[in-house]
C-alpha positions, -999 to 999 in steps of 0.1 A, spaced: -41 113 -140 -48 142 -117 -51 120 -86 -29 92 -72 -41 69 -44 -11 53 -27 -23 24 -5 -12 -5 16 -29 -34 34 -22 -55 64 -37 -90 64 -43 -121 85 -23 -143 62 2 -140 34 -19 -161 10 -51 -153 -9 -71 -172 18 -64 -145 44 -84 -114 50 -75 -77 48 -77 -62 83 -62 -28 78 -60 -3 49 -40 29 48 -42 52 18 -30 87 9 -47 106 -20 -24 131 -37 -25 153 -67 -2 150 -96 24 171 -77 22 145 -48 5 170 -25 -18 153 0 -55 159 -6 -70 130 14 -63 100 35 -77 68 50 -65 48 80 -90 21 89 -90 -13 106 -117 -40 107 -123 -72 125 -113 -105 112 -142 -126 97 -156 -149 123 -142 -184 122 -110 -175 104 -77 -186 119 -49 -160 113 -13 -168 105 9 -162 136 37 -149 114 14 -123 97 3 -110 131 38 -107 143 48 -88 112 19 -63 115 19 -62 153 -17 -72 156 -32 -85 188 -61 -108 193 -81 -78 207 -74 -58 175 -85 -88 154 -118 -94 172 -129 -61 189 -126 -35 162 -154 -10 155 -160 -24 120 -172 -58 110 -152 -72 81 -181 -65 57 -185 -29 69 -148 -24 68 -146 -35 32 -176 -12 24 -158 18 39 -127 11 19 -147 6 -13 -166 39 -6 -133 58 -1 -118 44 -33 -150 52 -53 -149 88 -41 -112 91 -52 -118 80 -88 -107 86 -114 -72 79 -101 -40 61 -105 -38 34 -77 -3 26 -65 14 8 -36 48 -7 -29 51 -41 -45 12 -40 -46 6 -57 -79 17 -91 -66 0 -90 -32 -23 -61 -22 -42 -61 -55 -49 -98 -53 -60 -95 -17 -85 -68 -28 -97 -91 -56 -104 -120 -32 -117 -100 -2 -140 -78 -23 -153 -107 -42 -160 -127 -10 -177 -96 5 -199 -91 -26 -181 -59 -36 -166 -49 -70 -132 -66 -70 -114 -46 -97 -120 -11 -84 -83 -2 -83 -76 -9 -120 -108 -8 -140 -118 22 -162 -115 51 -154 -88 41 -129 -53 29 -137 -27 11 -116 10 11 -111 36 -1 -86 60 22 -67 86 -5 -67 87 -4 -105 90 34 -104 120 30 -80 136 4 -102 134 27 -132 147 57 -112 177 37 -99 185 24 -134 185 60 -147 205 73 -117 218 48 -91 222 77 -66 184 85 -66 178 66 -34 201 54 -7 198 16 -6 208 -14 15 223 -45 1 209 -80 2 230 -109 16 240 -116 -20 253 -81 -24 225 -68 -46 207 -35 -42 175 -39 -22 144 -17 -29 124 -32 0 103 -4 16 115 -8 51 152 -7 41 146 23 18 129 41 47 158 34 70 184 46 44 165 78 37 164 86 75 127 81 79 111 68 111 104 31 109 90 25 143 55 20 128 66 0 98 41 -27 87 11 -6 97 -9 1 65 -11 39 68 26 43 77 37 21 48 15 41 24 29 74 36 64 60 35 58 51 -1 47 86 -8 78 101 8 100 79 -14 81 88 -45 86 125 -37 124 119 -36 122 102 -70 100 130 -84 124 157 -72 155 139 -87 138 130 -120 116 161 -126 117 159 -164 109 122 -165 81 126 -139 64 154 -158 66 135 -191 52 102 -178 
């Protein structure tokens, strides 16, 4: 694909019953050079009760939840419009296949929007975490990593960012996490040029 959309979401809950309240995305060409971006936040749907833990993780105040410029419906429309203009593209996040993708399915469906935009033809989908796992398998020195309590290598985004020397002060904001994913993918591309070009 000639374009890659690297995205991240922040939500009111860590389950499918929550709502997406923030989306960050970076559109890049096949050489990972930035050609577009989105950094948008919307209000939480009226009547929804957010998870306190989720709000602590993404540093969201009650004012941000309730007084944003976009209603939840308009917010989803702006994201859908941005994604539609970026197609055809490869959509990718960091550990996005198990969470962000499902949140788009449920939020877009509830908002009367096309829920499969990130992976229906002509688009494709991948996960940066899987790319990092392959890169580390081929060359364990591709990325500097932290260890889990069990002594295993961790490919969690925040830890990778710290180990690569990136600023993590805005971690768990959607645009920052999307851009951090891009920076890590650039390291992988530089250290695995032949594999990257042939994939």
